[in-house]
C-alpha positions in Angstrom: -1.8 -8.8 62.9 -3.3 -8.3 59.5 -1.5 -8.0 56.7 -2.8 -5.4 53.8 -3.4 -7.3 50.3 -1.1 -5.1 49.0 2.0 -5.4 50.9 1.4 -9.2 50.5 1.7 -8.9 46.9 4.4 -6.6 47.1 6.4 -9.6 49.1 5.4 -12.3 46.2 7.1 -13.0 42.8 5.3 -12.3 39.8 4.6 -15.9 39.4 3.0 -16.1 43.0 0.7 -13.5 42.2 -0.2 -15.0 38.9 -0.7 -18.6 40.2 -1.9 -18.1 44.0 -2.9 -20.6 45.9 -1.6 -22.8 42.8 1.8 -21.8 43.1 2.3 -24.2 46.6 1.3 -27.4 44.6 4.8 -26.6 42.0 7.3 -28.8 42.5 10.3 -27.2 44.9 12.6 -26.8 41.7 10.1 -25.0 39.9 8.9 -22.9 43.3 12.5 -22.1 43.6 13.2 -20.5 40.7 9.9 -18.0 40.9 10.3 -17.3 44.3 10.4 -13.2 45.3 13.9 -12.3 44.9 15.7 -9.0 43.2 17.8 -11.2 41.3 18.1 -15.0 40.8 21.1 -16.7 38.8 20.6 -20.3 37.5 23.2 -22.3 34.9 22.8 -25.3 33.2 22.9 -27.2 29.9 20.2 -27.8 27.2 19.7 -29.1 24.0 18.8 -26.3 21.4 17.5 -27.1 17.6 16.9 -24.6 14.8 14.5 -24.6 11.8 16.3 -25.4 8.2 14.5 -23.1 6.1 15.8 -19.7 4.9 12.5 -18.1 6.5 13.3 -19.6 9.4 16.7 -18.7 9.9 15.7 -15.6 9.3 13.2 -15.1 12.2 14.9 -16.9 14.3 18.1 -14.2 14.2 16.2 -11.5 14.3 14.3 -12.7 17.2 17.6 -13.4 19.1 16.8 -17.1 19.6 19.8 -19.4 20.4 22.1 -21.3 18.1 21.7 -25.0 17.5 23.7 -27.0 19.9 23.7 -30.4 21.9 25.4 -29.9 25.2 25.2 -26.0 25.2 25.9 -24.0 28.3 23.2 -22.1 29.7 22.5 -19.6 32.1 19.8 -17.6 33.4 19.4 -14.6 35.4 16.0 -12.8 36.5 16.2 -9.5 38.1 12.8 -8.9 39.5 11.9 -5.3 40.5 8.7 -3.2 40.0 6.6 -6.0 39.4 8.0 -7.5 36.5 10.6 -9.8 35.8 13.6 -9.1 33.1 14.6 -12.8 31.8 18.1 -13.1 30.3 18.8 -16.2 28.9 22.3 -17.0 28.2 23.0 -19.7 25.7 26.6 -20.6 24.6 27.2 -17.1 25.4 24.7 -15.5 23.4 21.7 -13.6 24.9 18.4 -13.7 24.6 16.7 -10.9 26.6 12.9 -10.5 27.5 10.5 -9.0 30.0 7.6 -10.7 32.2 4.9 -8.7 33.6 1.4 -9.2 34.5 -1.2 -7.8 32.1 -5.0 -8.3 32.8 -4.5 -11.7 34.9 -2.3 -13.3 32.5 1.9 -13.4 32.1 2.9 -11.0 29.4 6.2 -11.6 27.8 8.2 -8.5 25.3 10.8 -10.4 23.0 11.8 -7.7 20.9 8.9 -5.9 18.8 7.0 -9.3 19.8 4.4 -9.4 23.0 2.6 -12.8 23.8 0.1 -13.1 26.5 0.3 -16.8 28.4 -2.1 -18.3 30.6 -0.5 -20.2 33.4 -1.6 -23.9 34.1 0.0 -24.8 37.7 -0.2 -28.5 38.6 2.1 -31.0 40.7 4.2 -31.5 37.5 5.0 -28.1 36.9 3.8 -25.1 35.0 2.4 -25.2 31.3 2.3 -22.2 29.0 -1.0 -21.3 27.2 -0.4 -18.4 24.4 -3.5 -16.9 24.2 -2.2 -13.4 22.4 0.2 -11.8 20.1 1.6 -8.3 19.2 3.9 -7.4 16.9 4.7 -3.7 17.3 1.3 -3.2 19.3 -0.5 -4.8 16.3 -2.8 -7.7 17.2 -1.9 -11.1 15.4 -4.0 -14.0 14.7 -3.1 -16.5 17.5 -3.6 -19.6 15.5 -0.7 -18.5 13.6 1.3 -19.1 16.6 -0.5 -22.5 17.9 2.8 -23.9 17.8 4.4 -21.6 20.5 4.7 -24.2 23.6 6.5 -24.3 26.9 6.7 -25.9 29.9 8.3 -26.0 33.4 9.0 -29.1 35.5 11.3 -30.5 38.0 14.1 -33.4 37.4 15.0 -34.6 40.6 16.7 -31.6 42.3 17.0 -29.6 39.0 14.4 -27.3 37.2 13.4 -28.8 33.8 12.6 -26.6 30.3 11.2 -27.2 27.4 10.4 -24.2 24.6 9.3 -24.9 21.1 8.2 -21.9 18.5 7.4 -23.1 15.2 5.4 -20.9 12.6 2.7 -22.2 10.1 4.5 -21.7 6.4 8.0 -20.6 8.3 8.5 -24.3 10.1 10.5 -24.3 13.3 12.4 -21.2 14.5 13.7 -22.9 17.8 13.2 -25.8 20.4 15.1 -25.7 23.1 14.9 -27.8 26.3 17.2 -28.9 29.3 17.7 -28.0 33.2 18.7 -25.3 35.4 20.2 -25.8 38.7 18.3 -23.4 41.1 20.0 -21.9 44.3 17.8 -22.5 47.1 
């Protein structure tokens, strides 16, 4: 039986489509988080740091970034429908919502008024997100301003681990959160 390419892509998750065969090289917990399901729910713990400056705190608050804490409860709900994913990350009861979709072979994340385009690099260690474009309210901004936005997905044993850091020149650290999630099989 031959599967039509559009039918095959419809049964794949957003990350499977973006990574292609490289998806198969990912560690199990990272693959499980990105499998094609209508809804994925994962829970875990994180350490969250925030910048101390007034401008840093203002940017982080306006963006809805999580508050600082050493052992913060984390809940991640991924709702995958119509080729895109809505991610609701809840840190100690505070929600941060973003929309992910494919745009021009890149992962596009909308977070409030900002849009971020990432090139995903997959390896047996996990996924590295490389920022290649930024726009706020549809206005492109120099990507060099955002060179300190880094995201990594890895595995720690049977757990999915994450490490996300965002800082801006002249503003400093906005947020750095890292931790783990238990991902359903």
